N, C-alpha and C positions, 0 to 999 in steps of 0.2 A: 235513104234510111231516115226514119223519123227520129228527130232529136228529142230528148227529154230534158226537163228543167233540172239543172245541176243543183247540188246541195248549196246551202247558203255559205258554208265555210270557204267555198271556192272564190268568193268575191272579196276576201280580206286583203288581197294584193292590189285591188283596184281602188281608185280614188276619183272624185268628181273633177273633170277637166274645166269646169266653168270657173273663171277667176272671181266672179261675183257671188259664188256660192259660199256659205259659211263653212262648209267642209271641203273646200278646195284643197287638193293635194294633201289630204289626210286619210290615208288608207286604213282599212280595218275598223271603221266606226259603224259598220252595219247599215250604211245608207245606200249601198249599191245592190240592186236586185235585177233579176232576169227580165228582159223585155220581149225578145223574139229572136229568131234565127234568120240570117240573111245570106246572100251569096248565091252563086249558080247552083251549088250542091247543098245549100242550106247548112254550111259548116262554120259560118262566122256568127258569133253571138252578139246580140245587141243588148246593151245594158241601160239602166235608168237610175238616176239619182233621186231618192225620195225627198231630199231636202229642197231641191230646186226644180225637179221634174225634167232635168236635162237628160236627153238620150244620146248615147254615144256607142261606138263600136268597141269591142274588146281589143282591137288593134290600135286604138287611139293612143298617140304618143310613141308609137314604135315605128320601125322602118317598114313595116307591112301596111301602115295606114294608107288607105286610098291607092294601094298598089295592086296592079293586075299580074305582077310577076309571081311565079311559084316561090314558095318558101326556100326551096333548095337553091334557086337562082339568086335570091337575095342573100342567102348565106354565103354563096360562092363569091358574089360581088364584094361582100364585106371582107372576106378573107383575102381577096386580091388587093384591096386597099390597105389591109392590115400589113401586108408584106411588101408594099411599095411597088406593085406592078403598074406599069404605065397604062394610060387610058386605052390606047389601042390594043395592048395585050390583054387588058381586062375584058374588053368587048369581044375579042376573039376567043378567050377561054370560056367565057360565060355564054357565048352565042347570042349576044344582044347587040343592038345598035350603039354607036358611039354616043349619040344623044341620050340614050338610056343611062349610060355610065355617068354622064355629066349631071343628069337629073338626080341620080342616086347619090352622088357626091353632095349635091345641094341639100337634099333631105337629111343625109347622114351627118353633115356638118352642123345643121341646126339642132338636130337631136343630141349630138355629142356636146355642143355648147350648153344646151339646156340642162342636160344631165350633170355636166361638170359644175354648173352654177348651183345646182340643188344639192349635190353630194359633197363637194369640197368646201366644208365649213368647219371653223374652229380646229384647224389642223395644228398639231403641236410640232413645231420645227424649231431647231436651234439656230439655223442659218439658211440664208437664201442666196443663191448665185444667179445673178442677172446678167444676161448677155443678149446681143443682137447680131443678126447675120442677114446678109442680103441674098435674095433669090431672084432668079430670072423668070419673068412672066411672059405671057404671050399677049400681044406681039412685040417683042424686043423692048420690054420694060423691066424695071428693077423695083422690087418691093422689099421692105425691111421686115424681118420676123423677129419680134421681141419676146424672149422667153424668161421665165423665172423658175428655177429648179431648187428643190429642197436638198440641202447638203446631206451627204451620206446615203440617202435613198434614191436621189435623182428623180423624185416624184415631181411631175409637172404641175405647179401651182396655177400658172396662168400663161397664156400666149396671146399676143396681140400683133396686129398687122397694121403698118402705117409708115409714114415718113420718119426718118431718124431725127426727131425733134424732142425738145424738152417736154412738150405736152404729151407725146406718146409715152415717154419714160415715166412721167408723173401718173398717167392713167394705169400703167403696168404696176407701179409700186403701190398705188391705192388699192388695186385689186388684191395684191399679195397681203397687204396689211389687214384688209377686210376679211381674209380667209384664215388668218393665223390667230392663235390664242393670245400671244404676246408679241411684242416688237422683236423680231429676230435680228440676227447679225446679217448685214448686207455686204456682199462681195461683188465687185464689178471690175471692168477694165478701166483705163484711164480717160474714158469719155467724160468731158467736163459737165455736160448737162445733168448727169446723174446727181451731182451734189446739189444743184439748185432744185431738182425735182424732189429730192428727199426733204429738203426744207419746205418746199411747197406743200407736201403731203402731211408731214408730221412736225413741222416747225412750230415753235412757240414764239408768240409775239413778245419782244423785249423792248422796253423803252428806257433808255439810259437817263439817269437823273441829270438835270441841268446844274451846272456849276455856277453858283452866283445867281444874280437876279437880272443880269444884262445879257441880251442876245436871244436868239431863237431857241425854242425847245428842240431837243434832239428828235429826229424822226424815228418812229418805231421800225424795228427790223426783225426778221425771223432768225431764230437761233435753234440749234439742235437740242433736243431734250437730253437729259442725263442718261436715259436708258438706251439711247441710240448708239450703236457701234457700226461704223461703216469704214471699210478698207478697200484699197484698190491694188490690183496686180497688173502692172504695166510691162508689156514685152517690147523689147527693142530688137528690131530685125535689121539685117544687112540688105544690100541691094538684091541678093538672091532670094530674099524672103525667109531666111533661116533666123531663128531666135538666137541672139548672141548674148543677151543680158535680160534679167528680170528685176524690176524694181517693185518693192512692196512698201506701201505707206498707209498709215492710219489717218483718215480724214476726220472722223468724229468718234468720240468715246475713247475708252481705255480697253486694253486687251482683257478678254474674259478668260480666266483660268479654269472656269468650270465647264467649258465647252469640250466635247469629245473630239471635235473636228476643227483644229486650229486653222485659221484662214491662210497661214503661210504655206500650207501643204497642198493647196488646191491649184489645179491647172485651169487656166481660162479657156484652153482649147478643148477641154473635155466635153462640154455641152454641145459644141459645134459638131464634134465627131459623132456623138451618140444621139442627137435629136432625131435623126431619121430612123434609128433602129430601136429606140426605147419603146417599151410596150405602152407607156402612157402617152407617148407622142404620136402614135401611129394614126389614131383617129383624127388628130389635128391636121394631118396631111390632107385629108379630105376637106377639112375646113379651109385650108389654104387654097386648094384647087377650086373650091366653090367660090370663094370671095374674089378670086382673080378673074372670074367670068361674070360676076354680077355688075 
């Protein structure tokens, strides 16, 4: 079948993928035009940017980019990952090789991370619940998954993978603060590095005045800003692993009475139970599966 040139309004959803172009990632500016048709059946359209003369496929930036799989198979692979089907089961259901599933996870993880970085900006949240959980990797390794969820909606603001250190906690908190409109309320467990990580990210340098004229000048230190509110919910368990007591304490700031979701009513185990089933976290499972093989 001979393809005809589509109308110009069709290209309003495309943008130039060249980072050096002046109209990079700016759709609907009229700089994308039709170039040609490609593919075995001449069904894939090739586009061109009039600003930088960069040519690219209409599949650029999608899961179908440089893929020889049918669209129905790619959609089925994505649904299997969405509902947490194991790798072997996904390969059997979609009638593909196991290596194909692993390659798809790698591509889907990169695409999900790029989309998340571009879309999740200036989010209005009143509180953020930060938690970490260990996961078993292959072969016989343990990796920590650090997550930050918005209170009330349980929207995943950011997820990170790495050792359970202060540096990883600081990187997670920095990503959360960069994607929110204002400094939110933070709620964590009793892990001590969170306190130092918060000061590392949002701390204000304070230098105490020296008393008198004798002696060394006091060294500067980081203090919490007045707008920061940080609380901890610590669970005490018995030898059987059952929660017998819960301690709540405020580390920084004063309680905010204008919040609709008081921190004392939140369970620290909720994100651990729902991370694998939450709609926003499902694509991140592919990200975890990808990174553990890289």
